[in-house]
C-alpha positions in Angstrom: -151.3 -122.4 32.6 -153.0 -119.2 31.6 -155.3 -116.8 33.4 -157.1 -114.0 31.6 -158.6 -110.6 32.5 -162.0 -112.1 31.6 -161.7 -114.6 34.4 -160.9 -117.7 32.3 -158.3 -120.4 33.3 -156.6 -122.6 30.8 -154.2 -125.5 31.6 -152.3 -126.9 28.7 -150.8 -130.4 28.8 -149.8 -132.9 26.2 -150.7 -132.0 22.5 -154.4 -131.7 22.3 -155.0 -131.6 26.1 -156.5 -128.4 27.4 -158.4 -127.9 30.6 -160.8 -125.0 31.0 -162.3 -123.1 34.0 -164.2 -119.9 34.4 -164.5 -117.6 37.4 -167.9 -116.1 38.1 -168.4 -112.4 37.6 -168.2 -110.3 34.5 -165.4 -108.0 35.7 -163.2 -110.5 37.6 -159.7 -110.9 36.2 -157.1 -113.5 37.2 -154.0 -112.1 38.9 -152.1 -115.2 40.0 -152.3 -119.0 39.5 -150.4 -121.6 41.5 -150.3 -125.4 41.1 -150.5 -127.6 44.2 -148.0 -130.2 43.2 -149.0 -133.9 43.3 -152.7 -133.1 44.2 -154.3 -132.3 40.9 -155.3 -128.9 42.4 -154.5 -125.3 41.7 -155.1 -121.9 43.3 -156.1 -118.7 41.7 -156.2 -115.1 42.9 -158.7 -112.8 41.2 -159.0 -109.0 41.1 -161.8 -108.9 43.7 -159.2 -110.1 46.3 -160.7 -113.6 46.3 -158.7 -116.9 46.4 -160.1 -119.9 44.7 -159.4 -123.7 44.9 -159.7 -125.7 41.7 -159.7 -129.5 41.1 -158.7 -131.1 37.8 -161.8 -133.0 36.8 -161.5 -134.9 33.5 -161.3 -132.3 30.8 -162.4 -129.5 33.0 -161.3 -127.5 36.0 -163.9 -127.6 38.8 -164.0 -124.7 41.2 -164.4 -126.2 44.7 -164.1 -123.4 47.2 -163.5 -119.7 47.4 -162.6 -117.3 50.2 -162.1 -113.6 50.4 -159.7 -111.5 52.5 -161.8 -108.6 53.6 -160.9 -105.3 55.3 -158.8 -102.2 54.7 -155.1 -102.8 53.9 -155.8 -106.5 53.3 -155.4 -106.4 49.5 -153.4 -109.5 48.6 -149.9 -108.6 47.3 -148.0 -111.9 47.3 -148.5 -115.7 47.7 -146.3 -118.6 48.9 -147.3 -122.2 48.9 -145.7 -124.0 51.9 -143.4 -126.9 51.0 -145.6 -129.2 53.0 -148.6 -128.0 50.8 -150.8 -127.6 53.9 -151.1 -123.8 53.9 -150.9 -120.8 51.6 -149.0 -117.8 53.0 -150.8 -114.6 51.9 -148.9 -111.3 52.0 -150.9 -108.1 52.0 -150.4 -104.4 51.1 -150.9 -103.6 54.8 -147.8 -105.7 55.7 -149.3 -108.6 57.5 -149.1 -112.2 56.4 -152.2 -114.5 56.7 -152.3 -118.2 56.5 -154.9 -120.1 54.5 -155.4 -123.8 55.4 -155.7 -125.8 52.2 -157.4 -128.8 53.9 -160.5 -126.8 54.7 -159.9 -123.5 52.8 -160.3 -121.5 55.9 -158.1 -118.8 57.4 -155.8 -119.9 60.2 -156.0 -117.9 63.5 -152.3 -117.4 63.5 -151.3 -114.2 61.7 -147.7 -112.9 61.1 -148.2 -109.3 62.0 -146.0 -106.5 60.5 -145.4 -105.0 64.0 -143.8 -108.3 65.1 -141.6 -108.5 61.9 -140.4 -104.9 62.4 -139.1 -105.2 65.9 -135.4 -105.5 64.9 -135.3 -103.5 61.6 -133.9 -99.9 61.3 -136.2 -97.2 62.6 -136.8 -95.6 59.2 -138.4 -98.8 57.9 -140.6 -99.6 60.9 -143.5 -97.3 60.2 -144.0 -97.9 56.5 -142.0 -100.7 54.8 -144.7 -101.0 52.1 -146.6 -104.1 50.9 -145.3 -107.6 51.2 -143.9 -108.1 47.7 -142.3 -111.5 48.2 -142.5 -114.6 50.5 -140.3 -117.6 50.1 -139.5 -120.6 52.3 -135.9 -121.4 52.8 -135.1 -124.6 50.8 -135.0 -127.5 53.3 -135.9 -125.2 56.2 -139.6 -124.4 56.0 -139.5 -122.7 59.4 -137.4 -119.9 57.9 -139.0 -117.4 55.5 -137.6 -114.6 53.2 -140.1 -111.7 53.4 -139.6 -108.7 51.1 -141.3 -105.4 51.3 -141.8 -102.7 48.6 -139.4 -100.1 50.0 -136.5 -102.5 49.7 -136.5 -104.2 53.1 -136.0 -108.0 53.1 -136.0 -110.2 56.2 -134.9 -113.8 56.9 -137.6 -114.7 59.5 -137.5 -117.7 61.9 -141.1 -118.8 62.3 -140.4 -121.0 65.3 -138.5 -118.4 67.3 -140.6 -115.4 66.0 -137.5 -113.4 65.3 -135.5 -111.9 62.4 -132.3 -113.8 61.7 -130.9 -111.5 59.1 -131.9 -108.1 57.6 -131.2 -107.0 54.1 -131.5 -103.3 53.2 -131.7 -101.8 49.7 -132.4 -98.2 48.7 -134.4 -99.3 45.6 -138.0 -100.5 45.4 -138.2 -104.2 45.6 -139.9 -106.2 42.8 -139.0 -109.8 43.5 -136.7 -112.2 45.5 -135.4 -115.7 44.6 -133.2 -118.2 46.3 -129.9 -119.4 44.6 -128.5 -122.9 44.7 -125.6 -121.7 46.9 -128.2 -120.6 49.6 -127.8 -116.9 48.8 -130.7 -114.7 47.7 -131.1 -112.4 44.7 -133.4 -109.3 44.9 -134.7 -107.6 41.8 -135.5 -103.8 41.9 -137.5 -101.3 39.9 -134.4 -99.6 38.5 -133.4 -102.9 36.7 -130.7 -103.8 39.2 -130.2 -107.3 40.8 -128.4 -107.7 44.2 -126.9 -111.0 45.5 -127.0 -111.2 49.3 -125.2 -113.3 51.9 -128.0 -114.9 54.0 -125.7 -115.3 57.0 -124.5 -111.7 57.3 -126.9 -109.7 55.2 -124.0 -108.3 53.2 -124.2 -107.5 49.5 -122.0 -109.8 47.5 -122.5 -108.2 44.1 -124.8 -105.8 42.2 -125.7 -106.3 38.5 
């Protein structure tokens, strides 16, 4: 699956199989593309801060719906497709997380606000943790999210209880977070380092 600066989408399958799609607009580039597993659909994020829903239609990709997140500090910075494939979690540079309903491609009224997320974190991170760089659902526990911010703050957030379970603090700018098979997480930073964290205690287990 390939997205281009010119707004083109290409999905490659078996030898000789290639599906094509094109976003409208001369200066719209593709920033992110996600498959919706088992549904023959995919999602794209373009440089004008618009999300698009595509359907595989024969030898083409048909664009079905589009929606834009408008407003200051609402530039999309990260995406996470829920395990149940009902919503797309959309992190922003302003620190809030919005929820896009995939069944009607409309924004959910429930927003995970940065102010709520920051209630239990150290004071020096509360005012400006940076953009939401990463959102991940905990494997097998979709009510728990890993939320990572640019300045190095990472939270294990319980959606049902609306509280932080564990906080992870790094002094380096965060680039990405992934889950490991042993239920620990690994954070990647702008200085090239990788940190393995214990999700129960928030302790660093090792640094590479």
